N, C-alpha and C positions, 0 to 999 in steps of 0.2 A: 321514382318520385316518392316522397314521404306523404302517404295518403292522410295520415292523422294531422300533420301540419297543414296540408292543403285544406282539409275540411274546416279546421279551426279558423283559418283566415277567411274562408268563404262565409262561414256562419257569422263572424263578426261584422263583415261589411253588409251582409243581408239584413241583420238586425238594425244597423245604423241607417241604411237607406230606407228601410220600412218605417222606422221611427220618424225620420225626417219627413217622409211623404205623408204620414198620417197626421203628425202634430204641427207641421209647418205649411202644408199645402191643403190637405183635406179638411181639417178642423176649422181653419179660418173661413172656408166657404160654407161651413155649417153653423156659423154663428159663434165660434169659439176663438175669434181673433184676439180678443183682450187676454184670454187665458194663455194662448200660445205665446203672445208677446211677453207676458209677465214671467212665464216659466222658462223662456228660451235661454237666458244666461246660465242657469243651473243645469239645464239639460245639456248645453254645449260643454260645460265643465265636466260633467259626468262622462260624456262621450269621449272627450279628449283624455280623461284619466283612464278610461277603459282601453283606449288605443295605446296609451303609454305603457300600461301594464303588459299588454300583449306584445308590444315591440321589444320591451326589455327582456321579456321571457323568451321570445323566439329569435331575436336578433335578425341578421340578414337585411334584406331589402326594406323591411318595415321600418327599421331605424332610420334609414335614409329618407323615407317618406316623412317620418315624424320630425327629423331635423329640418327639412325644408319648410314644413308648416310652422315650426316654432320660430322661424326667422321672419315670417311674413307679418310683423307687427304693424305694417303700414296698411294692410287690407283685412286681416283676420281679427276677430274679436279677441280681447285680452283673455277671456276665459279659456280659449284654445291655446294661444301662444304661451301663456304663463304656465299652463299645465304640461305642455310638451317641451318646455325649455330645458328641463333636466336631461332630456335625451342627448344633449350635446356632451354631457359629462358622465352619464350613468350607464354607459354601455358595459355590460358585464364582460370581464376578461376571460380568456381561455386558460386552462391549467398549464403551468409551465412545462411539464413533461410532454404535453402534446405540441407545444411550440418548439421545444428542443427537437422533437422528432421531425418536424417539417424542415428546420434548418439543416440538420445533419443529413436528411435524405437528399436535399438539394445540392449540398456541397460534397457529400460522400466522405466526410471526415468528422470526427468528434467535434463538438462545439468548442472545446477548449483549444483545439489546434487551429481553428479559424479565427477566433477572437481572443484577444489578450484578457478581456473581462467582458462579462455579459450579465446584466442585472436580471434577476428572476422576476421581480415585480415590474409590471409594465408602466411606462410613463403615461401612456394613453391607450385607450381601447376604442376602436372605431367599429363600424358595422361589418366591414369585410376583413379587417386585420387589426393588429395591435402593435404598439411601438415599445421597444425596450432600449434602455441606455446601454452603451457598450464602449469598448476601447479597441482600437486596431493599431497595429504597428505599421508605420510609414517611413520610408527611407528619407533621410534628411542629409544632404551633402554639404560639406564644408565649402568655403569660398574657393580653396585650391583643390578642386575635385580630382585633379590628376595625381596628387600625392596623398590625399587623405581618403581613407576608405569610407563608404557610406555609413551613416549612423542611423539607428532606428529611433524614432520618436513616437510616443503614444499620443493618439488623436482621439478626442471625444466624438463619438458618433451616436446616431440613433438608428436602430434596425427595425424596419417595418416588416412584420411577418404575417403572411396570409393565414386566416383562420382555417383549421383542418376541415376538410369536406365542404368548403364554402360553395363550390360549384354545384353540389347537389342541393344545398339550401336555396341558392339563387334560382335554380331550375324550378323548384317547388313554388317559391314565392311568385315567380313570374307567371307560372301556370295559373295560380290563384288570381293574380291581377288581371290576366287576360280574361278570365271568366267574369270578373267584376266589370272589366272594360266592355265586354260583350253586353252585359245588362245595360250599362249606360248608353252604349251605342244604339241599343234598340229604342231608346227614347228620342223621338225626332228632334226636339229642341237642342239636345246635346249633339246628335249625329250631324245636324246641318251646320254646326259650328266647328267641329273637330272630328278628325278621322282617328278615333281612339285606337283601333288596331295598328294603324301606321305609326302613331306616337309610341305605342308600346314596343313595336319593332325597333324603332330608333333608340328607345330607352334600353332595350336588351343589348343592342350592339355596343352602346357606350358602356354599359355595366360590365360586359365581358372584357372590354378594353381596360377597364379600371382594375381588374384583377391580374393584368399582365404587367408586372413590375418592371420588366425591361422597357416596355413602352413608356411607363411613367418616368423612368430615368431620362429617356430621350426627351420627353415633354418638358421636364425641368430644365434641361440644357437649352432647349429651344427658347423657353421663356427667359432664361438668363441672358441669352444672346440678344434677344429683343430689347433688353434694358442695359446693354453694355454701356458703361460710362455714366450711368445714372446712380449716384451714390444714395439716392433716397430709397432705393428698392434693394432688398436682399433675397437671394435664392440659395438654398443649400447646395453644396457640392456633392456630386454623386461619386461614390467609391465603387467603381465597376468591378474591382477584384473581389468584392464581397457582395455582389448582387446577382440574383438569378430571377427566374420568372415569378417565384413566390417569396423571395427575400430581397429587400431593398435597403442598402446601407447609405446613409446620408450624413453630411456634416450636421452637428448638433447646433441648431439655431433657435432653440426654445427661448422665449422671452415673455414679455407681458402679453397676455391674451387680449385680443381686440375688444372683447366684451367685459374685461376687468376694468371698469370705468374708474374705480377708486385708485387702482394701481397706476393707471395712466396719468390721472391728475396728480398723484403723489410724486410721480417722476418729473413733474413740471411740464408735462406735454399738454398742449391745448387739444381737447377732444374735437373741437370744430376743425382744427387743422388736419387731424387724422381723417375725418370724414371727407374733407376737401381733397386730400392727397389720394384717397381711395377712389373717389369719383374720377379724378384726372387720370389716374393710372388705368382705370377701366375704359375711359374714352379712347386712350391710346391703343389698348389691347384690341378693342372692337373695331374702331374706325380706321386705324393705321396698320396694325399688325395682322388683323383678321384671324387672330389666334388668342384665345382668352382662357383664363382659369375659370372653370365652370362650376366650382364648388366653394364659393367664398363664405362658408359658414364660420362662426367665431372660432372653432377649433383649428382652422387652417390659416388664420391670420394672426401675426404677432407684431408687437411694437418693441423695437430694440433701442433702448435709450443710448445716448452718447456715452462713450467710455466702455460699453459692453461689446463693441465690435471693432474689427480691424479691417481697413482703416475706418475712422469715424466718418459718418456722413453729415448731413445737415441737421445736427443735434440728435436726430433719431432716424431710424429706418423702418419702413414698412416691409415686413417679412412674410413671404408666401411659402407655404408647405403643401404637400399632398397634391400632386399633379396627375393623379389617376383619372380625373374627370376634366377634360379640356374640351373647348369648342373651337371649331374652325368656321369662319364665315365665308361662304362661297361668293364669288364676284357679283352675281346677280343680286343676292341678298345684301351684300355690302353697299351696292349702289342705292338700293332702296332705303337702307338704314341711314346712309349719309343724307339722302334727300329728306328723310323724316327729321333728322336732327337739325338740318338747316331750316326746315319749315317751322319747327318749334322755336328755334333761336330767333327767327325774324318774324314770327307770328303770321305766317303765310298759310291760310286755310286751304287754298287751292293746291298749293304744293304739298301740304300734308295729306290731302286726299289722294293725290297722285302717288305719294310714297306708299300709302296703304295698298294701292293697286300693284305697284312694283313688287312689294313684299308678298302679296297674295293673301292679305288678311280680310279682304272684302268678298262677300258672296256675290255671285253674278247679278242678282236682282237688287243690289244695294241702291238706295236713293242717294246719289252723290250730292245733289244740291242740298238735301236735308242734312246730310252728314257735315257738309261744309258749314252750314248755318249753325249747327250744334257746336262744331269746333270753334267757330268765331265767338260764340257765347262762353265757351269754356276758357278761351284765352282771356276774354274780357274779365271773367270772374277770378281765375286762378293764376294767371301768368304773373310771375314775380313774387308769389307768396312763399313763405318759409314752410317747413314741415309742420310746425306747431299751428300756424295760421290755416293750413290746409285741413288740419284735423278739426277745426271749429266751423266746418261747413254746416250751417244751420238746417234743421229739418224743414222749416218753411221754404227756404231756398231750394232744397232738394225737391220738395213737392211742386214748386213752381216750375222747375226745370222738367220734372216728369210730365207735368200737364202740357207744357209747350212742345215737348218732343216725345209725346207718348207713342206716336206712330213709329219713331225710330227705336225707342226702348222696347216696344212690343215685337218689332221685326228682328232686332239685334242682328244686323247683317254682317257679323264678323265670324271668322273661323281661325283656328290655330294651325298655321303651316307646320308641316312635319319638321323642317330644318330649323325651326325657331324654338323648339321645346327647351333646350338647354340654355339658350341665350335668355329666354324669358325666365327660366329658373334662376340663373345667375343674377339677373337684374332684380328679381324679387328678393333674393337674399341680400343683395347689396343695399336695396332700399331699406330693408329692416335694420341692417347694421348701422347705416348712416343716421337713421332716425333715432336709434338708441344712443349713438355717440353724441348727437347734437339735435335736440328736438327743434331748435330754431334753424337748422341747416337749410340753406336756400340753394336748391339744385340749379335754379335758373341762372345764378351768377356764374356757373360753370358751363352750362349748355350754350348760352348766348355767345360768349367769346369763342368757344370751340366751333360753333356754327359759322361765325364770321371767318374763322381760320379756314374752314372747308370751302367757303365761298371764294376766298382769295385763291385757294389752290385750284378750284374749278375755273376761275377767271384766268389763271395762269395757263392751265391746260387748254382752255378755249382760245387764248391768245396765240399759243403755239400753232394750233390748227389754222387759225386765220392767217398767221404769217406764212405758213406753208402754202396756203391757197394763193395769197398775194404773190409769193415767190414764183409759183407755177405760172400765174397769169402774166407776171412781169417777164418771165423767160419767153413766153409766147410773143409778148409785145416786142421784145428786143430782137427776136429771130425773124419777125415779120418783114422788115425792110429787105433783108437778104432774100427771103422767099419771093417777095414781089419782084425784086431785081432779076432773079433767076428766071422768073416767069416772063418778064419783058424781053430778056435776052433771047429766050427760045422763040418768042414771037418775032423778033427782028431777024432771026436766022431762018424763019419759015418752018421751024420744027414743030409748031403748035397749030393745030386746026381749031380755029375759033368758031364756037357756036354761041349764038346770042343767049340761049337759055342757060348754058353752062357759065358764060361770062357773067350774066346777071346774078346767078346763084353765088359765084365766087365773090363778086363785089359785095353782095348782101352779107355773105359769111364774114368777110373782112370787117365790114362796118359793125356787125354784131360783136365780133371779137374785140375790136377797139372799145366799144361801149361797155363790154363786160369787164375788161381790164380797168377802165376808168371807174366803173361802179364798184369793183373790188377794192380799189385804192380808197375811194370815198367811204365805203363801208368800214374799212379798217380804221380810218382816221376818226370817224364818228364814234365807233365802238370804243376805241382806246380813250378818246376824250371823255365819253360818258362814264367809262369805268373809273377813270381817275377822279372825276367829280363825285361819284357815289362813294368811293373809298375815302374821300375827303369830307364826307357828310354834307356835300352840296347837292342834296337830293333832287330838287326840282329841275335844275339844269342838267344834272346827270341823267335823270330818267328821260328828259326830252331828247338828249343826244342818243341814248340807247334806243329809244323808239324810232328816231330817224334812221339809225343804223339798221334796225330791223326792216324798215320799209325799203331801204337801199338793198339789203340782202335779198329780199323777195324779188326785187327788180332784176338783180344779177342772176338769180335762179331761173326767172322767166326767160331772160335772154339766152341762158345756157340751153334751155329746152328748145328754143327757136333755131339754134344753130344746126 
């Protein structure tokens, strides 16, 4: 471990935390609230500038932290995001001889033997690696492949090369972050809401996956397969013959950066449509595929105008690069997220609280009734608002909300589940990008239709289960006359010893079975009728039938327990 590097990171965060505690927590309680509030913007700017200088100087994991913070324009002050924004582009590059050494060591041959051309100046420099333009020779066969020999064609590619000694730098940075994390974890308000050591363990696991370029290549192919046939999305092809664990060669798909708003507008592309497509694509990734690009910062997203791609898509394509950081949504989390999206889409507060419980973001002592009441007020105030409207939430309104729900705000009964760290990070980056693309972007216009889509799917799945149950009960009903006939035949032949208690039980069993079958059929009819009315927006009648079907279902269950 690099002791000097470790100490430098530790000292920076120690100063930052101490400064925040003294000037933003202690002084306001000693009568300095006005001074603290007046000087806060400049203090935040200086702190962000100091972190930016440190990150550029040291590289590694610190740049990733700064890139994430710079994209959170939806929640962080402008003094911080504006100061850190340069980290997206100002990562210093490694010396070319060091990059050449990595490439030649992995392939075991001189650079010129593996690549037809290789640009010394990097196209882009990232925190863990850098990208160089290059050309490779690829076989191109004629139509009559049997008679014509293969011909070599030059293909433009980009080569992502890992920074030398990056694993040592990562180990040092993570050790420093664990120390800082231990400080934060010792503070009870932080500890009761997030398991900092567990989150850092998950971050470490994903970070080491990110420096495995073989895994990144497979991630890119998985992502491309999930969007097969969708011309709106573009993913670079992987050249496996020129790829190792530390060197990744991809099709060159560089185009307009998603944060280059002037270039997007100059290309005749509506920035609002870009934000809309980005949201729709991520809804599919998270709620359908369960596999998502977890690092959607502006350096990893491009807009490819019509005419610059083969074949052309719907006027332009949204292009994803850098699949080193991807997320997978486990089934239990996916169900909770779907429940949350549906609850938000239909403004169902009880369902939203239930989704919190499914995901695991609520602490055990959470006041569910108070949370539900607060969610209802939030829906009433914010649902349907655009990004620009949400940013104009007045201070008097905020104060009124704080007074009304001061008990909830004081308790803050929320925690950060370990398996949501990168999903939350991706959503945060996405929110910042969409806000920058279109300040009037209205996320509700996308969430509500998608929520109704999920409801329809759930209804379809529920219908299949109901039909299976009806089918099972119907088979019992059909087989029952034969079983009764066989029983009577045995009685006529004197092969059955009749006992009154047994006979009474059998008769009661048959009666309950008939009633259960009838109840199942009635339930299915009421449920299907109610579902059709709800989907047709005939809500009063639909809800009445659904309620009646629920009563009937309870009756069927009770009958089943009596059998």
